[in-house]
C-alpha positions in Angstrom: 76.7 50.9 -12.6 78.5 53.5 -14.8 80.5 51.3 -17.2 79.0 50.0 -20.5 80.5 47.1 -22.5 80.0 48.0 -26.2 80.5 46.2 -29.5 81.6 48.9 -32.0 80.4 49.2 -35.6 83.9 48.6 -37.1 83.9 45.1 -38.7 87.6 44.1 -38.3 89.1 41.3 -36.2 91.0 43.7 -34.0 87.8 45.5 -33.0 85.7 42.3 -32.7 85.4 42.4 -28.9 83.6 44.6 -26.3 85.1 48.0 -25.4 84.5 49.7 -22.1 82.9 53.1 -22.1 82.0 55.4 -19.2 78.3 56.3 -18.9 78.0 60.0 -18.3 75.9 61.1 -15.2 73.1 62.3 -17.5 72.7 58.8 -18.9 73.1 56.7 -15.8 70.1 54.5 -15.3 69.1 55.2 -19.0 71.7 53.1 -20.8 70.6 49.4 -20.8 71.9 46.3 -22.6 70.5 45.9 -26.1 70.5 49.7 -26.8 72.5 51.4 -29.6 74.7 54.2 -28.4 76.9 56.8 -30.1 80.5 56.6 -29.0 83.9 58.2 -29.9 86.2 55.7 -31.6 89.5 57.1 -32.7 88.8 60.4 -34.4 85.2 59.6 -35.4 81.8 59.1 -33.8 80.2 55.7 -34.5 77.4 53.5 -33.4 77.7 50.6 -31.0 75.6 48.0 -29.3 75.6 47.9 -25.4 76.1 44.3 -24.3 76.1 44.9 -20.5 76.2 47.6 -17.9 78.6 47.0 -15.0 80.6 48.9 -12.4 83.9 47.1 -13.1 86.7 47.9 -15.6 90.4 47.2 -15.7 91.1 50.5 -17.3 91.8 53.8 -15.5 90.9 56.3 -18.2 87.7 55.7 -20.3 86.0 57.7 -23.0 82.4 58.6 -22.4 79.3 57.5 -24.3 78.1 60.6 -26.3 74.5 59.8 -26.7 71.9 57.0 -26.8 70.2 56.1 -30.1 67.4 54.2 -28.5 65.5 54.8 -25.2 64.2 51.3 -25.3 66.5 48.4 -26.1 66.3 47.0 -29.7 67.9 43.7 -28.8 66.6 41.4 -26.0 69.0 39.7 -23.5 68.5 36.5 -25.4 69.3 38.1 -28.8 72.5 39.5 -27.4 73.6 35.9 -26.5 72.3 34.6 -29.8 74.5 37.1 -31.7 77.6 35.8 -29.9 76.6 32.2 -30.8 76.1 33.2 -34.5 79.4 35.0 -34.5 81.2 32.0 -33.2 79.5 29.3 -35.3 79.7 31.2 -38.7 82.9 33.2 -38.0 81.3 36.6 -38.6 81.9 39.7 -36.6 79.7 40.4 -33.6 78.4 43.6 -35.1 77.4 41.9 -38.3 75.4 39.3 -36.4 73.5 42.1 -34.4 72.9 44.1 -37.6 71.3 41.1 -39.2 68.7 40.9 -36.5 67.4 44.5 -37.0 65.1 45.9 -39.7 66.7 47.9 -42.5 65.4 51.2 -41.2 67.5 50.9 -38.0 70.6 50.7 -40.1 70.2 53.9 -42.0 71.3 57.4 -41.1 68.6 59.1 -39.1 67.4 62.0 -37.1 65.2 61.5 -34.1 62.0 63.2 -33.0 60.0 63.0 -29.8 56.3 62.5 -30.4 53.5 63.4 -28.1 51.0 60.6 -27.5 49.0 62.1 -24.6 46.3 64.8 -24.7 47.7 68.3 -23.8 45.6 68.4 -20.6 47.3 65.2 -19.3 50.8 66.6 -19.7 53.3 67.0 -16.9 54.7 70.5 -16.5 58.1 69.6 -17.9 56.6 68.1 -21.1 54.1 71.1 -21.4 57.2 73.4 -21.5 59.0 71.2 -24.0 56.2 70.7 -26.5 54.6 74.2 -26.1 51.5 73.1 -28.0 53.3 71.1 -30.7 52.8 67.4 -31.4 56.4 66.7 -32.5 59.8 68.0 -31.2 63.2 67.6 -32.8 65.4 65.5 -30.6 68.1 68.2 -30.4 65.7 70.3 -28.4 65.7 67.8 -25.6 69.4 68.0 -25.4 69.2 71.8 -25.1 66.3 71.6 -22.5 66.5 71.0 -18.8 64.9 67.6 -19.2 67.0 64.6 -18.3 67.1 61.4 -20.3 65.7 59.4 -17.4 62.7 61.8 -17.1 62.0 61.2 -20.8 62.5 57.5 -20.4 59.9 57.5 -17.5 57.4 59.4 -19.7 58.0 56.8 -22.5 57.2 54.0 -20.0 54.1 55.9 -19.0 53.0 56.1 -22.6 52.9 59.9 -22.8 55.6 60.3 -25.5 57.6 58.2 -27.9 60.8 58.4 -29.9 60.5 58.3 -33.7 63.2 57.8 -36.3 63.3 60.0 -39.3 65.5 58.5 -42.0 67.5 60.8 -44.3 64.4 63.0 -44.8 62.3 59.9 -45.5 59.5 59.4 -43.0 59.8 56.1 -41.2 56.4 56.6 -39.7 53.3 57.3 -41.7 51.3 60.1 -40.3 47.9 61.5 -40.9 46.9 65.1 -40.3 44.0 66.0 -38.1 42.5 69.4 -37.4 41.2 70.4 -33.9 39.9 73.6 -32.4 42.8 75.5 -30.7 40.4 77.6 -28.5 37.2 76.9 -26.5 33.9 76.8 -28.4 32.5 80.1 -27.0 35.6 81.9 -28.4 34.9 80.2 -31.8 31.5 81.7 -31.9 32.8 85.2 -31.1 35.4 84.8 -33.9 32.7 83.5 -36.3 30.6 86.7 -35.8 33.7 88.9 -36.2 34.8 87.2 -39.5 33.8 89.3 -42.6 30.9 87.9 -44.7 33.1 87.7 -47.8 35.4 85.1 -46.1 32.7 82.5 -46.9 34.9 79.4 -46.6 36.5 80.5 -43.3 33.0 81.0 -41.8 32.0 77.6 -43.1 35.0 76.0 -41.4 34.3 77.8 -38.1 30.6 76.9 -38.2 31.6 73.3 -38.7 33.8 73.3 -35.5 31.2 75.1 -33.5 28.8 72.3 -34.2 31.4 69.4 -34.0 34.3 70.5 -31.7 36.1 67.2 -32.2 39.2 66.4 -34.2 38.7 65.5 -37.9 41.0 64.2 -40.6 42.1 67.2 -42.6 41.4 65.4 -45.9 37.9 64.5 -44.8 37.2 68.1 -43.6 38.3 69.6 -46.9 36.2 67.1 -48.8 33.1 67.6 -46.8 33.2 71.4 -46.9 34.4 71.3 -50.6 37.2 73.7 -49.7 41.0 73.8 -50.0 44.0 74.1 -47.6 44.2 77.8 -48.5 41.1 78.8 -46.6 42.2 76.7 -43.6 45.7 78.3 -43.4 44.7 81.7 -41.9 42.8 80.0 -39.1 45.8 77.8 -38.4 48.2 80.7 -38.5 46.1 82.6 -35.9 46.0 79.3 -33.8 42.2 79.3 -33.8 42.6 75.8 -35.2 45.5 73.4 -34.7 47.0 70.5 -36.6 47.6 67.2 -34.8 49.6 64.4 -36.4 48.7 60.8 -35.7 50.7 57.8 -36.6 49.1 55.0 -38.7 50.8 51.7 -39.1 51.6 50.9 -42.7 49.9 47.6 -42.5 49.9 46.0 -45.9 47.1 43.7 -44.8 45.0 46.3 -43.1 42.6 47.1 -45.9 41.3 43.5 -46.0 38.8 41.9 -43.8 39.9 38.4 -43.2 37.2 35.9 -42.7 37.6 34.4 -39.3 38.2 30.6 -39.5 37.6 28.1 -36.8 39.8 25.0 -36.2 38.9 22.0 -38.4 38.3 18.6 -36.7 41.6 16.8 -37.0 41.9 13.4 -38.7 43.2 10.5 -36.7 46.6 10.9 -38.3 46.8 14.6 -37.6 45.7 13.9 -34.0 48.5 11.4 -33.5 51.0 13.9 -35.0 49.9 16.9 -32.9 49.7 15.2 -29.5 53.5 15.0 -28.8 53.8 18.6 -29.9 51.1 19.8 -27.5 52.6 17.7 -24.7 56.0 19.4 -25.2 54.3 22.8 -25.2 52.6 22.0 -22.0 55.7 20.6 -20.3 57.9 23.5 -21.6 60.3 21.0 -23.1 62.6 21.7 -26.1 62.0 18.9 -28.6 62.9 19.2 -32.4 60.1 17.5 -34.4 60.2 16.6 -38.1 56.7 16.5 -39.5 56.9 14.5 -42.7 53.5 14.9 -44.4 52.6 14.4 -48.1 51.5 17.6 -50.0 47.9 18.4 -49.1 47.9 16.3 -45.8 46.9 19.2 -43.6 50.3 20.2 -42.1 49.1 23.8 -41.8 46.1 22.9 -39.6 48.5 21.0 -37.3 50.6 24.2 -37.1 47.6 26.4 -36.5 46.2 24.3 -33.6 49.6 24.0 -32.0 50.0 27.8 -32.1 46.5 28.2 -30.6 47.7 26.2 -27.6 50.8 28.4 -27.2 48.6 31.6 -27.4 46.2 30.2 -24.8 49.3 29.8 -22.5 50.1 33.5 -23.0 53.2 32.7 -25.1 54.4 33.6 -28.6 55.0 31.8 -31.9 57.3 32.2 -34.8 56.4 30.6 -38.2 59.0 30.6 -41.0 57.8 30.1 -44.6 60.1 30.1 -47.7 60.0 33.5 -49.3 58.4 32.0 -52.5 55.6 30.4 -50.4 54.7 33.6 -48.5 51.7 33.9 -50.7 48.6 35.9 -49.9 46.9 32.5 -49.3 49.4 31.6 -46.6 49.0 35.0 -44.9 45.2 34.6 -45.1 45.3 31.3 -43.2 47.1 32.8 -40.3 45.3 36.2 -40.3 42.0 34.3 -40.6 42.7 32.3 -37.5 44.5 34.8 -35.3 43.4 38.1 -36.7 45.4 41.2 -35.6 47.7 39.1 -33.4 49.8 38.3 -36.5 52.7 40.3 -37.9 54.0 39.4 -41.3 57.6 40.0 -42.5 58.7 39.4 -46.0 60.7 41.0 -48.8 57.8 42.4 -50.8 57.1 44.9 -47.9 58.7 48.4 -48.1 61.4 49.2 -45.5 58.8 51.3 -43.7 56.2 48.5 -43.6 58.8 46.1 -42.3 59.8 48.5 -39.6 56.2 49.0 -38.5 55.6 45.2 -38.3 58.9 44.8 -36.3 57.8 47.5 -33.9 54.5 45.7 -33.3 56.5 42.7 -32.2 58.8 44.8 -30.1 55.9 46.4 -28.3 54.2 43.1 -27.7 51.2 44.1 -29.8 51.3 40.8 -31.6 51.9 37.2 -30.5 52.5 35.5 -33.9 55.1 36.3 -36.5 54.9 34.8 -40.0 57.8 35.5 -42.2 60.8 34.5 -44.3 64.3 33.7 -43.0 65.1 36.8 -41.0 61.8 36.6 -39.0 63.7 34.0 -36.9 65.1 37.1 -35.1 61.7 38.4 -34.0 62.4 40.2 -30.6 59.9 38.0 -28.7 60.7 37.2 -25.1 58.4 34.3 -24.3 58.4 31.9 -27.3 56.2 28.8 -27.0 56.8 27.2 -30.4 58.9 27.8 -33.6 57.7 26.3 -36.9 59.7 26.0 -40.1 57.5 25.0 -43.0 59.0 23.5 -46.1 62.2 22.9 -44.1 64.1 21.6 -47.1 64.1 24.9 -48.8 67.6 26.2 -49.5 66.4 29.8 -49.0 66.6 29.3 -45.2 70.4 29.5 -45.6 71.7 33.0 -45.8 74.1 33.1 -48.7 75.9 36.3 -47.7 77.5 37.5 -44.5 76.6 36.3 -41.7 76.1 32.8 -43.3 73.6 31.4 -40.8 71.0 28.7 -41.3 67.5 29.6 -39.9 67.0 26.0 -38.8 70.1 26.1 -36.6 69.1 29.5 -35.1 65.5 28.2 -34.5 66.9 25.2 -32.6 69.2 27.4 -30.6 66.3 29.7 -29.6 64.1 26.6 -28.9 66.7 25.5 -26.3 66.7 28.9 -24.7 62.9 29.1 -24.4 62.4 25.4 -23.6 59.9 25.1 -26.5 59.4 22.7 -29.4 60.7 23.4 -32.9 58.6 21.8 -35.7 60.2 21.3 -39.1 57.6 20.4 -41.7 58.0 19.1 -45.2 56.7 16.6 -47.8 60.3 16.1 -48.9 62.6 16.8 -45.9 66.4 17.2 -46.5 68.4 14.0 -46.2 70.2 15.6 -43.3 67.0 16.2 -41.4 65.5 12.8 -42.2 68.7 11.0 -41.2 68.6 12.9 -37.8 65.0 11.7 -37.4 66.1 8.1 -38.1 68.7 8.5 -35.4 66.1 10.0 -32.9 67.9 13.4 -32.8 64.6 14.8 -34.1 61.3 13.1 -33.3 59.6 11.9 -36.5 55.8 12.6 -37.0 54.2 11.3 -40.2 51.1 12.2 -42.2 50.7 9.7 -45.1 47.2 10.6 -46.3 45.8 13.7 -48.0 42.9 15.6 -46.3 39.4 14.2 -47.0 41.3 11.1 -48.3 41.9 12.7 -51.7 44.2 10.5 -53.8 47.6 11.8 -54.9 47.5 12.8 -58.5 48.5 10.3 -61.1 51.9 11.1 -62.6 52.8 10.2 -66.2 56.4 10.5 -67.4 56.9 11.5 -71.1 60.2 10.8 -72.8 60.9 13.8 -74.9 63.6 11.9 -77.0 60.8 9.7 -78.4 58.7 12.8 -79.2 61.7 14.2 -81.2 62.1 10.9 -83.1 58.3 11.0 -83.9 58.9 14.5 -85.5 57.3 16.6 -82.7 59.7 19.5 -82.4 57.6 21.7 -80.1 58.2 22.0 -76.4 54.8 20.2 -75.6 54.4 16.5 -76.0 51.3 15.2 -77.8 49.9 13.9 -74.5 50.3 17.2 -72.6 48.8 19.2 -75.5 45.7 17.0 -75.7 45.2 17.1 -72.0 45.5 20.9 -71.8 42.8 21.2 -74.6 40.6 18.7 -72.8 40.8 20.5 -69.4 40.0 23.9 -71.0 36.9 22.4 -72.7 35.7 21.1 -69.3 36.3 24.5 -67.7 39.0 23.2 -65.4 42.4 24.8 -64.8 46.0 23.9 -65.6 49.3 24.8 -64.0 52.4 24.7 -66.2 55.8 24.7 -64.4 59.0 25.5 -66.2 62.1 24.3 -64.4 64.2 27.1 -65.6 67.3 27.1 -63.4 70.3 26.4 -65.6 68.1 26.5 -68.6 68.0 30.1 -69.6 67.5 31.7 -73.0 71.0 32.5 -74.2 72.1 33.8 -77.6 74.2 31.8 -80.0 75.5 32.1 -83.6 74.4 29.1 -85.6 77.3 29.5 -88.0 80.4 29.7 -85.7 78.8 28.7 -82.4 79.8 31.9 -80.6 77.7 32.4 -77.4 77.3 36.0 -76.1 78.9 36.2 -72.7 79.0 38.9 -70.1 82.2 40.9 -70.4 82.6 40.9 -66.5 81.5 37.4 -65.6 82.0 34.0 -67.0 78.4 33.3 -67.9 76.2 33.6 -70.9 73.9 36.7 -71.1 70.2 36.0 -70.8 67.9 37.3 -73.6 64.9 39.4 -72.5 62.3 39.4 -75.2 60.3 42.4 -74.1 63.1 44.9 -74.1 65.1 43.1 -76.8 68.1 43.2 -74.5 70.7 40.8 -73.2 71.2 41.0 -69.4 73.7 39.4 -67.0 71.9 38.0 -63.9 75.0 38.3 -61.8 76.3 41.8 -62.3 73.4 43.5 -64.0 75.4 44.4 -67.2 73.1 44.8 -70.2 73.4 45.4 -73.9 71.1 45.4 -77.0 70.5 42.2 -78.8 72.9 42.0 -81.7 71.6 41.5 -85.3 74.9 40.0 -86.6 77.4 37.8 -84.9 80.3 40.0 -83.5 82.7 37.1 -84.2 82.0 35.9 -87.8 79.5 38.7 -88.9 76.9 36.0 -89.8 73.2 37.1 -89.4 72.1 33.7 -88.1 72.4 34.8 -84.5 69.4 33.3 -82.5 68.4 32.7 -78.9 68.1 29.2 -77.5 66.6 27.7 -74.4 63.1 28.0 -73.1 62.1 31.1 -71.1 58.5 31.6 -69.9 57.9 34.1 -72.6 58.8 31.6 -75.3 56.5 29.0 -73.7 53.7 31.5 -73.6 54.1 32.3 -77.3 54.1 28.5 -78.3 51.0 28.0 -76.2 49.2 30.9 -77.9 50.0 29.3 -81.3 49.0 25.8 -80.3 45.8 26.7 -78.3 44.8 30.2 -79.4 41.7 30.5 -77.2 43.6 29.6 -73.9 43.7 32.5 -71.4 47.2 32.5 -69.8 48.7 34.1 -66.8 52.5 34.2 -66.7 54.3 34.5 -63.4 58.0 35.1 -63.5 60.5 37.7 -62.3 59.4 40.1 -65.1 55.6 40.0 -64.5 55.8 40.1 -60.6 58.3 43.0 -60.3 55.7 45.6 -59.2 54.4 45.6 -55.6 51.3 43.4 -55.2 51.6 41.9 -58.7 52.1 38.4 -57.2 48.8 38.7 -55.4 46.8 40.3 -58.3 47.8 37.5 -60.7 47.0 34.7 -58.2 43.6 36.3 -57.4 42.8 36.5 -61.1 43.6 32.8 -61.4 41.6 31.9 -58.3 38.6 33.8 -59.7 38.9 31.6 -62.9 39.8 34.6 -65.1 42.4 32.3 -66.8 42.8 28.7 -67.8 46.5 28.3 -67.5 49.0 29.5 -64.9 52.5 29.4 -66.3 55.5 30.0 -64.1 58.9 29.2 -62.6 59.9 28.2 -59.1 57.5 30.7 -57.5 54.4 28.7 -58.4 55.8 25.4 -57.0 54.8 26.0 -53.4 51.9 26.7 -51.1 49.3 27.3 -53.8 45.9 25.7 -53.2 43.4 26.0 -56.1 40.4 23.5 -56.1 39.9 23.8 -59.9 43.4 22.8 -60.9 43.3 19.2 -62.3 46.4 19.1 -64.5 50.0 20.0 -63.8 52.6 20.0 -66.6 56.3 20.0 -65.9 58.5 21.2 -68.8 62.3 20.4 -68.7 62.1 18.3 -65.5 65.8 17.4 -65.7 67.4 20.8 -66.1 68.5 20.9 -62.5 70.1 17.4 -62.8 73.0 18.8 -64.9 74.2 21.4 -62.4 77.6 20.8 -60.7 76.0 20.2 -57.3 75.9 17.0 -55.2 72.3 18.0 -54.1 71.0 18.2 -57.7 69.0 14.9 -57.6 67.6 15.8 -54.2 66.5 19.2 -55.4 64.9 17.7 -58.5 63.0 15.1 -56.4 61.8 17.8 -54.0 60.7 20.2 -56.8 58.8 17.6 -58.8 57.0 16.3 -55.7 56.1 19.9 -54.6 54.8 20.8 -58.1 52.8 17.6 -58.4 51.1 18.4 -55.1 49.4 21.4 -56.7 46.9 19.2 -58.6 43.7 17.6 -57.3 43.8 19.1 -53.9 40.0 19.3 -53.5 37.2 17.2 -54.9 38.3 16.9 -58.6 40.9 14.3 -59.2 44.3 15.5 -60.5 46.9 14.5 -63.0 50.5 15.4 -63.6 52.6 15.1 -66.8 56.4 15.3 -66.4 58.4 15.9 -69.6 62.0 14.8 -69.5 65.0 13.8 -71.6 66.1 11.4 -68.9 62.9 9.9 -67.4 64.9 6.9 -66.3 66.8 8.9 -63.7 65.9 7.6 -60.2 65.0 11.1 -58.8 62.5 11.6 -61.6 61.1 8.1 -61.5 60.7 8.0 -57.7 59.2 11.5 -57.6 56.5 10.3 -60.0 55.6 7.5 -57.5 55.9 9.8 -54.5 58.3 7.3 -53.0 60.4 9.4 -50.6 61.6 6.4 -48.6 63.1 4.6 -51.6 64.6 7.9 -52.9 66.1 8.5 -49.4 67.8 5.0 -49.3 69.1 5.3 -52.9 70.5 8.8 -52.5 72.0 8.0 -49.1 74.0 5.2 -50.7 75.3 7.7 -53.3 76.2 10.2 -50.5 78.0 7.5 -48.5 80.1 6.3 -51.5 81.1 9.9 -52.5 81.5 11.1 -48.9 78.9 13.9 -48.8 76.5 15.1 -46.1 74.9 13.7 -44.0 77.8 11.2 -43.7 80.5 14.0 -43.9 80.4 17.7 -43.1 81.5 20.2 -45.7 83.2 23.6 -45.5 83.7 25.6 -48.7 86.4 28.3 -48.8 86.2 30.8 -51.7 89.0 33.3 -52.5 88.3 36.2 -54.9 90.4 39.0 -56.3 90.6 41.1 -59.6 94.0 39.5 -60.4 93.8 36.0 -61.7 97.3 34.8 -60.7 97.1 36.3 -57.2 93.8 34.5 -56.6 95.4 31.2 -57.6 98.5 31.8 -55.5 96.5 32.7 -52.3 94.2 29.7 -52.7 97.2 27.3 -53.1 98.9 28.7 -50.0 95.6 28.3 -48.0 95.2 24.7 -49.1 98.8 24.0 -48.0 98.1 25.7 -44.6 95.0 23.6 -44.1 96.9 20.4 -45.0 99.5 21.3 -42.3 97.0 22.2 -39.6 94.0 19.9 -40.0 94.0 16.2 -39.1 94.9 13.4 -41.6 91.2 12.4 -41.7 90.2 15.7 -43.3 89.8 15.5 -47.1 90.9 18.7 -48.8 89.8 19.1 -52.4 91.3 21.9 -54.5 92.4 24.5 -55.2 90.1 24.6 -58.3 88.4 27.5 -60.2 84.8 28.0 -58.9 82.2 26.8 -61.4 81.6 30.5 -62.2 85.2 31.5 -62.3 84.7 35.3 -62.8 81.9 37.5 -61.5 82.0 41.3 -61.6 85.6 41.2 -62.9 86.8 39.2 -59.9 88.4 35.8 -60.3 87.1 33.1 -57.9 88.9 30.0 -56.7 87.8 27.5 -54.1 88.7 24.5 -52.0 86.4 22.1 -50.1 87.0 20.4 -46.8 85.2 17.1 -46.1 85.4 15.9 -42.6 83.7 13.8 -39.9 85.2 15.3 -36.8 87.6 18.3 -36.8 87.4 19.9 -33.3 90.0 22.5 -34.2 88.4 23.6 -37.6 87.0 26.9 -36.3 90.3 27.8 -34.7 92.2 27.1 -37.9 89.8 29.2 -39.9 90.0 32.0 -37.5 93.8 31.9 -37.8 93.5 32.1 -41.6 91.5 35.3 -41.3 94.2 36.8 -39.1 97.0 35.8 -41.6 95.1 37.4 -44.5 93.7 40.4 -42.6 96.0 42.9 -44.2 95.4 41.6 -47.7 91.6 41.7 -47.1 91.8 45.4 -45.9 94.5 46.7 -48.2 94.7 44.5 -51.3 90.9 44.0 -52.0 91.2 40.2 -51.3 87.9 38.5 -50.4 87.9 35.3 -48.3 84.6 33.6 -47.6 84.2 30.5 -45.4 80.9 28.7 -45.5 80.4 25.9 -43.0 77.2 24.6 -44.6 77.4 25.4 -48.3 74.2 25.2 -50.3 75.4 27.2 -53.2 78.4 25.5 -54.8 78.5 27.8 -57.8 
C-alpha cells in the first residue's frame, strides 16, 4: 500500500479531485486516511488531506509525499465521506468542506514539537537518545535522527510521547512549569554542604528539595520560599534541578464546581415523548423526531435522559444549541448532569480553548459535545443520538462557504450511525412541521409547562393609540405602570428590543438627508458612547457630524431606538430602577455575557434590557414581566419568512416570564397589532399560525411547497455585474425545465457592500433533477472570470438570508 489519494489545498474546479502521490518508504504504514500531508504541487509545497491509501494507480510516474502533518488522523472515515456529501450538495470544493470540520488552529501555519509524556526511567533507548533529558524536542530533530516515523507512531500509541502544534510562535497548548531534582537526594545533601553560607536562597531551595524530593509548580515554589527565579537559575544551569513542562487544558469551565444534578421524575407527557426516542436508541434505528414543546415544558430534561441512555450503552451524543442560547445556564445543565464527560464548543472560546476541547473529543476523553453549528462535525465514531435544540434558528445555516445546514448534516450523520436525531422547538420551522405532518419526521408533543405553570398572559398595546393620546415616549402607559409595580414588589422585568432593521440612523430634519456608508448602500448606525457612525457591513466609521453635509443645517439628529436610547428613557421615567443592558457593545469582552446574567440572577438589578441575545434559553424564577418594544420591526423586511420569524421571536420572548412559581405577564407594543403573526403569538396558537402561513406560502409559491435557490453575482463594476446576471438568467432559462420559475435579474436588497455591486436571481422549483449539474456548468463557464476578473458567484440552495 504505497499510493495515497490526496485532496490538495487549492480551491479551484480543475483541482477539485483526488491526486495520486507515492508514499516514501519512511512513511509506509504511517500515512493513513484522514491525515494531513505536505505534498509538492507544481512549484510549491502545500497541504492535502489523505482520502485513502491503496496499491493501485493508473500513472507511471508519481511525485512523493514530503511529510506528514499529523501522526494520528484528524478526520474519521465517516467525516471523509461526509465531506464528499457536503461538497456535492452545496457545490463547494472538497477541501473547503474538510477545512470547515477542523478547529481554527489546525488551519494556521505551524511548527511541530514532540512532547514527552512518560517518566525518564520508562523511556526506550531510542527516545532516551532523542530527548536527552529534555521534555520537548523540535520536530525537525526527529527528521535528522535515526528514528523512523513508524517508531514514533508506535510510541504515540503507547502513550509515551505526543505531537504538539505550535502556531506562528503562539502556543497552542498551555503549559505549566514544574521544578524537579536533577540528581539523587544524597548528592543534593553534598551540594547543600558545599554551597557557601552567603548563597542563602540557593541553600533554602536545596534544603526544600532534600526534604520534599517531588516535583513542584515553579510558581508555588517561589511563593513558598519567598524567592525569585534568579536564585533558581544557577541550580538549573548546573542541572542540579530541572524544569519539566506539563500541559494543562484551557478549560473555560474548569474553575467551577458544577453541582451534580439527578434526573427529575418525568411528567406523563414527557414520558410519552421520550419512549419512542429511547426505543430507537435501543434498536439502533435512524429516526428523525420533531419535539414540539411549549416554552418551559421541560424539553431539556427529555434531552438529558435520552443522552443518559446513550452513555449507558457506551455511545456518544452531540447537542447543538443556537449560538445565542449557549448561555452559562445551558452549559451548567449538561455539566451538572454529566460532569467532565462534556466538551463545549462555541464562539466565545479562544482558538486555543476550542482546540483543546476538540482534542478531548478526538482522544475519546468526553462522550457529549454541546456546541453551536460547527459542533455537528465532532470527530466521534460511535454516535447514539444527535439533538438540535431550537431547530427553527436560522443560525444553523452557514451563510458563507460551504453553505451547509446543520440539520441536514445531522440527519446524514444519523443515517450513518443508525441513531435518532431529535429536533426540538416551541416554534418549529414550517418546513419541519410540514415534514412531521407527512410522517417524514415523527412528531412528539409537549403541550403543558412543567409543574403545570400557566403560560403568561399576553397583552397587545396599539402604539398608534398611545401617540393619539399624546404619549410620545417609547413606553406605553400600561408597560410603564407595570414596570413600576414589579419593582415595588421586588420582582424582575425583562425588556426586549426587536432591533433588526430598526437601528439608530442619522438624518437631517431640514432636507431629509440620511448619512450612508460610502462603500455600501446602507445607513450608518449611530453609536452613542464613542459619538461615531459605523457601518455594520464593512466596518467603515466616521465621527458624528454636527451640521448636515448636504444643506449645512444644524438640525441633524439620530432616529430609531437603540438599547442605549431605551436605557436613557428608562432612567428618566423610573430613576430608581437598576438596569442591566445586554447588547453587542456591553458583551464584547470575554465572559461579559455570563457576568451580566449572574448579576441579574443574584437580583442585583430590576430590569434586564437587551436584543436577540436575551430571547432564548434564559430561566429566571423572579421574572414576572416581559415587555416587547417594536414587535413589528421584523415584519417590514424584504423576506418571505418575516412573519414566521416575528411569530417565533415573540413566542420565545414571552416564554421567559413566569417560569417558576410566580405568574408571568407579557406586554407587546406594536404599530400593527392586528397582524396575524403578532395576534397568534399572543395566544400561543402555533397550529392556527401554521395553517394561515402555509396558505400564504402556497399562494406565493414559497417553501415548503417550492424549493428555492438564490444566485448572487457581485463585482466592483456595476454594468458588468448586471450583464453577467442577465446572461446567467438566460442560461438558466435555456437549461432548466419549463416548470422552474426564474425571477430576476434584480439588484439585491443591499445593492452595494464593500464597493461591490450585487445582483441576484431566484429559482423556484418543485422538482429539478438536473439543477446541480446546471449550476456546476455555470461555475465552469465563469471560472476564468472568477479567477482573473474578481467576479464572485454564490449559489445558495437553501437561502435564509435574502438581503
